VEXLO-335312 format. One line per field, with one value per residue: residue in one letter; residue number from 1; z, y, x of N, C-alpha, C, CB in turn. Coordinates in steps of 0.001 Angstrom, whole numbers. Each point is the difference from the previous one (the first is absolute). Last residue first. Glycine has a CB too. Example, Ala and Ser with C-alpha at 12.3 -4.5 7.8 and 13.67 -1.06 7.14 Angstrom:
<pts>
resn	c(s_a) .
resi	c(2_1) .
n_z	c(7080_2075) .
n_y	c(-2250_-5092) .
n_x	c(12850_-894) .
ca_z	c(60_0) .
ca_y	c(1190_1190) .
ca_x	c(820_-890) .
c_z	c(730_0) .
c_y	c(1090_1200) .
c_x	c(-770_900) .
cb_z	c(-2145_1246) .
cb_y	c(-628_-1173) .
cb_x	c(1184_-1892) .
</pts>
This chain:
<pts>
resn	c(k_i_r_v_p_l_g_a_v_i_l_y_a_e_d_a_l_v_a_v_k_q_n_l_f_g_a_t_d_r_f_r_r_t_l_e_n_a_p_v_i_g_m_g_v_e_n_s_v_i_y_v_s_s_s_r_l_d_r_l_s_d_i_l_g_d_v_e_a_d_c_d_l_d_s_q_y_v_n_s_l_w_l_t_l_c_d_l_v_i_v_g_y_k_r_d_i_e_r_l_l_g_a_v_r_l_p_e_e_y_t_d_w_m_g_g_r_n_s_k_h_k_e_i_r_e_r_m_e_d_d_t_g_e_a_t_a_i_f_a_k_e_g_p_i_g_s_a_d_a_l_a_f_r_s_k_g_s_r_a_g_g_m) .
resi	c(163_162_161_160_159_158_157_156_155_154_153_152_151_150_149_148_147_146_145_144_143_142_141_140_139_138_137_136_135_134_133_132_131_130_129_128_127_126_125_124_123_122_121_120_119_118_117_116_115_114_113_112_111_110_109_108_107_106_105_104_103_102_101_100_99_98_97_96_95_94_93_92_91_90_89_88_87_86_85_84_83_82_81_80_79_78_77_76_75_74_73_72_71_70_69_68_67_66_65_64_63_62_61_60_59_58_57_56_55_54_53_52_51_50_49_48_47_46_45_44_43_42_41_40_39_38_37_36_35_34_33_32_31_30_29_28_27_26_25_24_23_22_21_20_19_18_17_16_15_14_13_12_11_10_9_8_7_6_5_4_3_2_1) .
n_z	c(38455_5_-3504_3314_-1145_2784_3794_3081_-484_-704_-1297_-3269_-965_-4313_1604_5767_2095_1236_942_2717_2096_61_1427_3143_1180_175_2080_2842_613_461_2659_2321_170_1228_3025_1502_-1086_-2900_-5485_-2437_-3736_-5553_-3286_2060_-1358_-4972_349_-4795_-3518_-3305_-4627_-1873_-4888_1035_-1875_3460_4729_2311_785_1659_2423_1275_996_2225_1999_991_1543_2150_1489_1204_1846_1346_1581_3959_-2653_750_-2758_-3157_231_-283_-3514_-1810_854_-1861_-3683_-252_-3644_-2745_-4737_-3171_-5388_-1217_4102_-322_-14_4254_2976_2338_-417_971_3366_1692_-218_1532_3885_1650_-2798_-4815_-1860_-5338_-3403_-5239_-2606_-3101_3121_2641_3891_1458_2109_1866_1039_1552_2256_1551_1004_1959_2115_1136_1458_2089_682_-2530_-4705_-832_-4985_-2631_-4213_-4189_-4396_-4255_-5076_-3701_-4706_-1928_3399_-178_4538_1518_-1410_2079_3692_379_-764_2879_3086_-481_-226_4851_3506_1512_-4160_-3444_-1719) .
n_y	c(121109_-1778_667_-22_3968_-1522_2617_-3229_1751_4003_-2278_3901_443_2670_1909_-401_-263_-4631_1462_3627_-3457_-3194_3671_1313_-4801_-185_4472_-1410_-4414_2421_3541_-3607_-2587_4252_965_-4841_-2277_-3784_-442_-5220_695_1961_340_3505_3534_534_5891_2702_3462_704_2530_2252_2091_4328_206_-2752_-2514_-1511_-4186_2506_2940_-4162_-2296_4267_438_-4846_643_4289_-2251_-3979_3104_5100_2728_625_-3237_-4296_-2004_3803_-316_-4919_893_3293_-3299_-3312_3381_3749_3312_1125_1956_2269_758_4309_3612_2783_-3024_-1991_3126_-123_-4729_-1150_3678_-1695_-4623_1473_3043_-2886_622_2322_1720_-7_698_564_-2931_2089_1311_-5289_-2734_-985_4483_-936_-4657_1960_3551_-3658_-2829_4030_1036_-4822_446_4498_-362_2184_1685_-3157_-2472_1126_3081_-111_1624_1767_530_2689_-3892_-4129_-4083_-1080_1690_-3165_-3492_2587_1694_-4543_-2233_3408_-240_-5076_-1703_-940_2755_-1934_-2677_2451_2144) .
n_x	c(72705_4729_4078_4509_3724_4778_1502_-2371_-5168_-3261_-4806_-2785_-5248_-1931_-4480_-1605_-4356_1275_4645_-2002_-2937_3847_3016_-3643_-560_5040_183_-3828_2343_4341_-2323_-2530_4251_2302_-3872_-289_5478_1662_-2068_533_4758_-1382_-3490_-2579_2879_933_157_-2046_1245_-4416_796_-4781_-195_-4042_-4625_-2545_705_-4109_2403_3887_-3221_-2558_4288_1425_-4550_59_4718_-1442_-4176_2772_3547_-1944_5168_2556_4308_2146_-3643_181_4962_-563_-3347_3293_3563_-3227_-803_4524_-1532_-4051_2069_-4029_746_-2461_-2283_-4083_-3749_2242_2130_-4509_-1257_4776_87_-4361_1934_4519_-147_4049_4089_389_4154_-1352_4354_-1250_4407_3059_3580_581_-763_4647_55_-4500_1494_4296_-2685_-3022_3996_2173_-4339_-180_4784_-895_-6012_-3838_-201_-4751_-985_-3903_1598_-3358_2923_-3100_1989_-3082_422_2184_2409_4796_338_-3387_3285_3770_-2939_-2107_4470_2218_-3880_111_4498_-397_1667_-4882_-3580_-4255_-4031) .
ca_z	c(-559_659_-169_-338_71_-1194_-1114_-368_767_-320_1189_-62_1307_81_-1296_-928_-840_-702_-1130_-1057_-528_-777_-1256_-834_-543_-941_-1215_-701_-569_-1095_-1112_-563_-741_-1223_-892_-634_772_1383_1010_643_1179_1029_-421_565_1365_336_495_1298_561_1455_440_1348_274_251_-1092_-1387_-894_-663_-866_-1114_-866_-736_-1035_-1028_-756_-874_-1045_-895_-805_-948_-1039_-44_-1020_690_150_1034_1282_460_451_1268_990_254_826_1362_630_56_624_1440_763_1402_836_-795_-338_-315_-1378_-1028_-1097_-352_-640_-1279_-951_-455_-768_-1365_-782_463_788_702_1227_1070_1221_1053_906_-770_-61_-935_-848_-1008_-981_-780_-869_-1061_-928_-747_-968_-1047_-813_-858_-1007_-1014_522_1456_423_769_1056_1290_963_1354_945_1425_915_1249_849_-360_-262_-1411_-761_-55_-837_-1363_-637_-228_-1052_-1254_-424_-295_-1263_-1121_-895_199_1289_214_1308) .
ca_y	c(361_-839_497_-1164_114_-530_938_113_-941_180_-324_-708_-83_-903_-674_156_1182_-173_-910_751_981_-700_-430_1192_322_-1048_184_1171_-377_-951_750_810_-906_-391_1155_290_857_-401_885_720_-638_-428_-1241_-1193_-235_-1229_-1160_-507_-854_-26_-1129_0_-1374_-385_323_-33_639_1190_-389_-754_964_818_-873_-207_1238_130_-1029_438_1108_-548_-786_-1266_-190_-107_1258_802_-705_66_1375_141_-698_821_1115_-511_-240_-1411_-837_85_-1126_252_-1151_-1198_-869_771_490_-992_64_1354_687_-684_433_1355_-64_-451_393_-426_-1228_-52_-738_405_-799_913_-321_-109_1196_1051_377_-1035_86_1226_-225_-912_782_886_-817_-386_1204_131_-1069_264_-174_116_-16_1180_-155_-85_-664_231_-1023_334_-1122_405_1007_1426_517_-133_1028_1217_-250_-301_1226_911_-541_100_1411_451_727_-926_107_1110_117_-857_-594) .
ca_x	c(-1308_-999_-1369_-813_-1455_-670_122_1414_813_1403_760_1269_644_1139_20_1123_-195_-1285_223_670_-953_-1020_615_158_-1321_-389_799_-552_-1288_243_582_-1081_-889_703_73_-1286_-903_-222_584_-1094_-574_942_630_-626_466_-704_741_-423_1037_7_820_548_411_1384_912_-452_978_-515_-1111_592_699_-974_-566_1020_159_-1175_137_1077_-520_-974_674_-722_-1033_-1291_-734_659_-50_-1387_-240_716_-815_-1187_479_151_-1294_-321_1027_-223_538_289_334_-215_1123_1204_-88_-342_982_419_-1136_-262_1018_-319_-1250_264_-1183_-1322_-17_-1286_270_-903_-96_-432_-1100_-1244_-828_379_-1138_-229_1082_-208_-1160_460_827_-903_-753_959_203_-1171_31_1022_1352_-17_1397_368_1003_-666_875_-500_433_-33_167_646_-631_83_-1352_-348_719_-808_-1167_451_496_-1130_-859_753_-15_-1364_22_-193_1154_919_662_1155_-5) .
c_z	c(-1258_-435_627_-95_-473_151_-1264_-1223_-519_945_-409_1400_-138_1422_-34_-1331_-1132_-962_-793_-1235_-1151_-640_-882_-1343_-902_-639_-1053_-1295_-796_-688_-1206_-1191_-665_-837_-1320_-1003_-837_763_1416_1106_550_1139_1028_-349_599_1372_181_386_1395_461_1518_248_1352_54_213_-1034_-1452_-984_-835_-1003_-1182_-947_-838_-1133_-1109_-868_-978_-1143_-995_-920_-1044_-1183_110_-978_833_261_1135_1367_557_578_1383_1100_347_928_1439_807_1450_673_1474_591_1412_801_-877_-570_-450_-1417_-1177_-1252_-522_-747_-1360_-1022_-560_-847_-1491_-995_355_774_857_1209_1000_1244_949_874_-722_-47_-1044_-944_-1128_-1112_-885_-984_-1156_-1020_-883_-1082_-1141_-875_-956_-1111_-1152_646_1494_479_688_1161_1366_950_1375_818_1449_983_1224_1016_-316_-353_-1478_-823_-185_-934_-1443_-732_-331_-1174_-1334_-560_-405_-1357_-1193_-955_62_1386_83) .
c_y	c(816_334_-985_495_-1288_108_-422_899_101_-881_116_-272_-872_12_-1047_-716_98_1160_-238_-887_804_978_-734_-361_1227_275_-1043_245_1160_-382_-914_813_774_-963_-372_1154_415_883_-377_862_841_-688_-547_-1310_-1301_-405_-1182_-1185_-406_-1021_73_-1302_26_-1516_-461_175_-189_655_1179_-398_-707_968_774_-856_-129_1254_105_-989_489_1090_-530_-811_-1383_-232_-230_1327_848_-674_151_1397_81_-637_927_1044_-490_-178_439_-988_305_-1281_482_-1257_-1176_-868_770_556_-912_35_1371_677_-661_513_1376_-6_-340_236_-516_-1312_56_-870_657_-858_1153_-241_-124_1103_1037_345_-1007_110_1217_-283_-857_811_876_-842_-284_1239_128_-1045_175_-237_196_-151_1325_-126_9_-839_394_-1208_483_-1168_313_904_1484_537_-29_1094_1280_-183_-248_1255_968_-495_180_1419_535_682_-955_-123_1218_224_-898) .
c_x	c(230_-1410_-976_-1436_-686_-1504_-710_198_1434_808_1459_515_1242_533_1108_-242_1025_-231_-1282_188_603_-981_-1007_627_58_-1352_-362_757_-610_-1295_219_503_-1125_-831_668_83_-1208_-988_-437_615_-1145_-716_992_674_-524_527_-930_868_-451_1033_63_745_682_150_1435_1109_-406_974_-493_-1074_651_706_-1018_-547_1028_105_-1165_198_1062_-543_-981_545_-633_-1151_-1261_-712_577_-128_-1414_-199_648_-850_-1165_620_146_-1290_163_952_-224_570_337_252_-425_1119_1246_68_-325_878_419_-1147_-203_991_-370_-1266_146_-1130_-1391_-99_-1257_325_-940_-235_-292_-1232_-1321_-1046_398_-1146_-197_1031_-247_-1136_508_786_-887_-679_977_116_-1177_2_991_1361_128_1445_264_980_-676_841_-520_423_34_-14_818_-691_102_-1377_-341_677_-817_-1196_418_463_-1128_-850_697_-27_-1364_70_-84_1188_906_566_1231) .
cb_z	c(2292_1927_-2129_1164_-367_-404_957_947_401_-833_979_-2203_1222_-2433_-1107_1970_1984_1975_1290_1731_2266_1525_1161_2063_2036_1338_1379_2193_1907_1209_1632_2266_1598_1178_1993_2064_1343_-45_-1704_-531_529_-614_-2339_-87_277_-2465_1142_-406_-1361_105_-2165_800_-2480_1249_-434_830_1685_2011_1669_1523_1982_1927_1475_1738_2033_1706_1604_1925_1909_1669_1675_1055_-1511_1796_-2222_-657_-1232_-2394_-1714_-770_-1793_-2398_-1082_-933_-2248_-185_-2222_-300_-1788_185_-2020_-2019_2143_1809_305_1670_1699_2412_1514_985_1895_2194_1444_863_1652_2258_893_-1774_-91_-1637_-373_-1659_-155_-1882_98_-1344_1902_1619_1807_2020_1723_1594_1898_1980_1618_1695_2015_1715_1632_1758_1832_-78_-2223_724_-1260_-1153_-1301_-826_-1371_-392_-1782_-368_-810_-2388_1538_-41_1652_2233_799_924_2231_2071_752_1264_2390_1817_-679_1492_1966_2417_229_-2447_187) .
cb_y	c(-17_-197_1205_-1662_2478_-1573_632_-2285_-1577_2382_-1555_1071_297_388_2068_191_1152_-1259_-1096_1425_143_-1967_-168_1414_-995_-1615_964_1012_-1606_-875_1566_123_-1848_326_1521_-831_830_-892_1821_-1853_-1056_1870_759_1246_2450_-741_1509_787_1131_683_-45_1500_-606_2138_1919_880_-385_337_-1745_-858_1484_-187_-2026_201_1252_-1211_-1533_1157_676_-1767_-634_1040_1581_1496_823_-1060_-2170_5_843_-1684_-1551_812_-137_-2308_-520_-637_-343_684_-548_1750_-1286_1272_661_1581_115_-1097_561_589_-1220_-2171_346_433_-1914_-1384_1842_466_732_1452_529_731_-853_1670_-2413_-878_1173_-1682_-495_-1666_777_1129_-1529_-1049_1482_133_-1928_61_1450_-1178_-1513_1100_-1578_-730_873_359_-1888_-1042_685_484_-554_1684_-1258_2410_-765_-678_-1728_-1963_-143_-585_-2386_-1083_816_-872_-2323_-317_709_-1490_-1420_-1377_686_170_-2467_30_108) .
cb_x	c(-1098_1521_642_1590_209_1909_2128_385_-1987_-382_-1814_514_-2218_576_-918_1518_-959_-945_1838_1178_-1060_229_2216_233_-1059_1322_1863_-696_-351_1996_1113_-1093_543_2176_93_-1115_1953_2286_53_-1709_2222_1509_-292_-2067_121_-309_1634_-2360_1845_-2446_1386_-1860_268_345_-1440_-2125_1820_-1363_-655_1809_413_-1604_353_1799_-638_-1402_1222_1115_-1518_-612_1738_-2101_1223_885_896_2149_181_-824_1637_1699_-853_16_2286_235_-940_2463_1199_-2455_1753_-1847_851_632_1080_-624_-2458_-1450_1686_-135_-1593_817_1601_-1037_-777_1882_-400_806_2151_-1092_2498_-1842_2325_-1070_610_1355_2072_1254_-1542_863_1551_-963_-1010_1662_677_-1551_24_1861_-456_-1398_1159_1368_-822_-2350_658_-2415_1041_-1926_2074_-2368_2085_-1833_1248_-693_-2181_78_-1058_1456_1831_-953_-55_2080_760_-1134_552_2168_-30_-830_1891_-1395_1358_-704_-110_504_-2556) .
</pts>
């Protein structure tokens, strides 16, 4: 967890790379414009060939269940992008969050790294939708952290262990 461009993904990939077994990367970002497509390609290039990539903007809970026993480690990047995708869809946000938490609780064989933004450390947003998103992201991060064996806040590229 950390702010924008704090080194969250780099930290997760570096740490997860040391875990034996096959490796999966779940990418929730969508290339909706040229700049985002460029970011996605850069991320792919930085991962190299040791990672199987799944591009899944919405159905992350089902994908985690599907690939759990196939991989020694899974990196999910990024939880807040996923939540943003859910908000923009016709899906029930509360049901999707509950489903994701249930799938994480049910995982048995894979180590999972989850990259998420900390969006609640700034000013209070001016509109209701943004405040609701910030609050949901904060509650989602809390739920994921409860399940986690370890949790890190990444600040200026430096990991600070918080759990």
